[in-house]
C-alpha positions as CSV (number, residue, x, y, z in Angstrom):
1,M,-11.4,2.6,-0.9
2,I,-9.1,-0.1,0.4
3,L,-5.5,1.2,0.4
4,S,-2.4,-1.0,-0.2
5,L,-0.1,-1.7,2.8
6,V,3.7,-0.8,2.0
7,T,6.2,-3.5,2.4
8,P,8.3,-3.9,5.4
9,S,11.3,-2.6,3.7
10,D,9.6,0.6,2.6
11,P,11.7,3.8,4.0
12,I,8.4,5.5,4.9
13,L,8.0,2.8,7.8
14,H,11.4,3.6,9.1
15,T,11.2,7.3,9.0
16,K,9.7,9.8,11.6
17,V,6.5,11.3,9.9
18,E,6.1,15.0,9.8
19,P,3.1,16.7,11.4
20,L,0.1,18.0,9.2
21,K,-0.2,21.8,8.9
22,F,-3.2,23.3,10.2
23,P,-5.7,24.7,9.2
24,L,-6.0,21.7,6.8
25,N,-6.2,22.9,3.3
26,R,-8.9,20.6,2.2
27,G,-7.9,21.0,-1.4
28,E,-4.4,19.7,-0.8
29,I,-5.5,16.8,1.1
30,D,-9.2,15.4,1.4
31,I,-8.6,14.4,5.3
32,D,-12.0,13.0,5.6
33,Q,-11.5,10.5,2.7
34,V,-8.0,9.6,3.9
35,I,-9.7,8.8,7.4
36,Q,-12.4,6.9,5.8
37,D,-10.1,4.9,3.6
38,M,-7.8,4.2,6.4
39,F,-10.7,2.7,8.5
40,E,-11.7,0.6,5.6
41,T,-8.4,-0.6,5.1
42,M,-7.8,-1.4,8.8
43,Y,-11.0,-3.3,8.9
44,N,-10.3,-5.2,5.5
45,F,-6.9,-6.4,7.0
46,K,-8.6,-7.3,10.4
47,G,-6.5,-4.6,12.4
48,I,-7.2,-2.6,15.5
49,G,-4.9,0.3,14.4
50,L,-3.3,1.9,11.3
51,S,-1.0,4.8,10.8
52,A,-1.0,6.9,7.6
53,N,2.7,5.6,6.9
54,Q,1.7,2.0,6.9
55,V,-0.3,2.8,3.6
56,G,2.5,4.9,2.3
57,L,1.0,8.4,3.3
58,P,3.3,10.9,5.0
59,Y,0.9,12.2,7.4
60,R,1.3,12.1,11.2
61,M,-2.0,10.4,11.9
62,F,-3.4,7.2,12.8
63,V,-6.9,5.6,13.2
64,M,-7.8,2.8,15.5
65,G,-11.0,1.1,17.2
66,T,-13.9,-0.9,15.9
67,P,-16.8,0.0,13.7
68,D,-18.7,0.9,17.0
69,V,-15.9,3.0,18.5
70,E,-13.7,4.8,15.9
71,M,-10.8,7.2,17.0
72,V,-8.8,9.4,14.8
73,F,-5.4,11.0,16.0
74,L,-3.9,14.0,13.8
75,N,-0.5,15.1,14.9
76,P,-0.4,12.9,18.2
77,R,2.2,13.3,20.6
78,I,2.7,11.3,23.9
79,V,2.4,13.6,27.1
80,S,3.3,11.0,29.4
81,V,3.3,7.2,30.2
82,D,2.7,5.7,33.6
83,G,1.4,2.3,35.3
84,E,2.8,-1.0,35.1
85,D,5.0,-2.4,32.3
86,V,3.0,-5.3,30.8
87,V,4.3,-7.8,28.3
88,A,1.6,-8.9,25.9
89,E,1.8,-10.3,22.3
90,E,1.1,-7.8,19.4
91,G,0.5,-8.2,15.8
92,C,1.2,-5.7,13.1
93,L,-0.6,-5.2,9.6
94,S,2.9,-4.3,8.3
95,Y,4.2,-7.8,9.2
96,P,1.1,-10.1,8.7
97,G,1.2,-13.2,10.8
98,M,4.1,-12.2,13.1
99,F,3.1,-12.0,16.7
100,I,5.7,-10.8,19.0
101,K,5.6,-10.3,22.9
102,V,6.5,-6.6,23.8
103,K,6.7,-4.8,27.1
104,R,4.7,-1.6,27.2
105,P,3.4,0.9,30.1
106,S,-0.3,0.2,30.8
107,E,-1.2,4.0,30.5
108,V,-0.6,6.7,28.1
109,V,-1.8,10.3,28.0
110,I,-1.7,11.5,24.4
111,R,-2.5,14.7,22.8
112,S,-3.8,15.2,19.3
113,T,-5.9,17.3,17.0
114,N,-9.1,16.7,15.2
115,T,-10.0,17.6,11.6
116,N,-11.2,21.1,12.9
117,G,-7.7,21.9,14.3
118,E,-9.1,21.4,18.0
119,T,-6.7,19.8,20.4
120,R,-7.5,17.4,23.0
121,T,-5.7,15.5,25.7
122,Q,-6.8,11.9,26.6
123,T,-5.7,9.1,28.9
124,Y,-5.8,5.6,27.7
125,T,-5.3,2.3,29.6
126,G,-4.9,-1.3,29.0
127,M,-5.1,-2.7,25.4
128,T,-6.1,0.9,24.0
129,A,-2.8,2.2,25.5
130,R,-0.9,-0.5,24.0
131,V,-2.6,0.2,20.5
132,V,-1.7,4.0,20.8
133,L,1.8,3.3,21.6
134,H,2.3,0.9,18.9
135,E,0.7,3.5,16.4
136,M,3.0,6.1,17.7
137,D,6.0,4.0,17.1
138,H,5.0,3.6,13.5
139,L,4.8,7.5,13.1
140,D,8.2,7.8,14.6
141,G,9.8,5.1,12.2
142,I,10.0,2.5,14.9
143,N,8.7,-1.0,14.4
144,Y,7.5,-3.4,17.1
145,Q,10.3,-5.8,16.5
146,K,12.6,-3.2,17.9
147,R,10.7,-3.1,21.1
148,A,10.9,-7.1,21.7
149,T,13.6,-8.7,23.7
150,R,16.1,-10.9,21.6
151,F,14.4,-14.1,23.0
152,H,10.9,-12.9,22.2
153,L,11.8,-11.7,18.7
154,E,13.5,-15.1,17.9
155,Q,10.5,-16.9,19.3
156,A,8.3,-15.0,17.0
157,R,10.5,-15.3,13.9
158,N,10.5,-19.3,14.6
159,Q,6.7,-19.3,14.7
160,Y,6.3,-17.3,11.7
161,K,8.6,-19.3,9.8
162,K,6.6,-22.5,10.8
163,L,3.3,-20.8,9.7
164,Q,4.9,-19.9,6.3
165,R,6.0,-23.6,5.8
166,K,2.6,-24.8,6.7
167,M,0.8,-22.2,4.3
168,K,3.2,-23.3,1.5
169,R,2.1,-26.8,2.0
170,G,-1.5,-25.9,1.5
């Protein structure tokens, strides 16, 4: 089922999400269905990552990937970041059509839990690290606009306004 994205002003996007309690009580939350719905929603909106709070769910979790390689992160936490800081353009399903240059580390080590309650620690680099860090920000109530320089944010807003005017004209 495709879930609705919350509006950018929804308080859930600006609040740190609390961790899920393990073991998961499958009667309280059908985590497998939530995961399936989140992937379906992410693909529908042409995203590569989606946090639960973007669809109004107060769960500390996110999904990312492609239909070939799907990754699920429950109660993720950053262990460390490393590598060179890289500036690259990011989009966000919560702000469709707005692309902002954001500086992020090129490597992240993240610890998360799977649906069986088993913890794993993984290292991600490049674009995958960027997506992980973007989604982690969502879970901490931080939107990517706060990570941009004033110049890059203004540049993105101007481009976004041009796009909006163009779409109105048809």
